[in-house]
N, C-alpha and C positions, 0 to 999 in steps of 0.2 A: 319361211314360206318358199315353196318351189316355184321358180319362174315358169311362166306358161309354156315356153318352148321345151322345158324339161319334164312336163307332166307325162307324156307317153313313156319316156325312159324310166321315170319314177314308178309309174304303174307297172311296167314290166318287172322292175326290180322288186316291187312289193309282192307281185304274184309269185315270183321265184323264191321269195323268202318264206312262203307258206310252209308249214311243217309237212314234210314228205313230198312236196311238189318237185323240188329239184331232181330227186331220184326218179320220180314218175315221168316227168316231162323231158328231162335231158335237154334243156334249153329250147324246147319246142313251144315257144310263146311268140306269136306273130302279130304285128300291127296290121290292121286292115283286113288281110286275108292270108290264109296259109298257102304255101306253095302247092301246086298240083301234085297229087299223090303223096302228100305229107304223111309220114308215119304217125299213127295214133297211139296214145292220146296226145292232144295238143290244145292250146288255148289261143283264141283270136280275140283281140280287143281293138277298139277304135272309138273315136269321138263321134257321137251321133247328134249333138246339138251344141250350140254356143249362143247363149242369151246374154245380151248386154244388161248391166246393172243400171236400170232406169229409175229415177225418182223425180220428185217435183222440181228439183234444182237442175235437172238435165241428166246427162249420162254420168254414171259413177266411175270409180277408178278400176273396177274389176268386172269381169264377165263370169257368168255361171256356165261351166262346161260340163256336159254329161257324157259319160263313157259307157260303153256296152262291153260286156265280157262274155264270150261263148266258150264253154267247155265241150270239146268234141272227143268222143271215145267210141269204141265198138259196142259198148253196152251202157244202158241207162245207169246202172248202179255205180259204175266207175266214174261217169260224168258227174253224177250227183255228189260222189265223194270228193271229186276235184273241186266242185263248187263250194263245198263246206270248208275245205282247207284254205 
């Protein structure tokens, strides 16, 4: 299991492991937001929620984290292709 602190790094690694993405993105995968005037295409990802695991016995041992991934390109077709990879 991936420790919580390593989830963003693991997510970035998983994105770059997609077939064809390393060549297309050239490491342009950013946490939170892309730098101003970043070359396209690129991917931005970030945590959008963190829900505690609650049950009748109180709080559980883990949280449910939700991440959002945005594919940014000059055209819809390329962004859609990135999302599929």
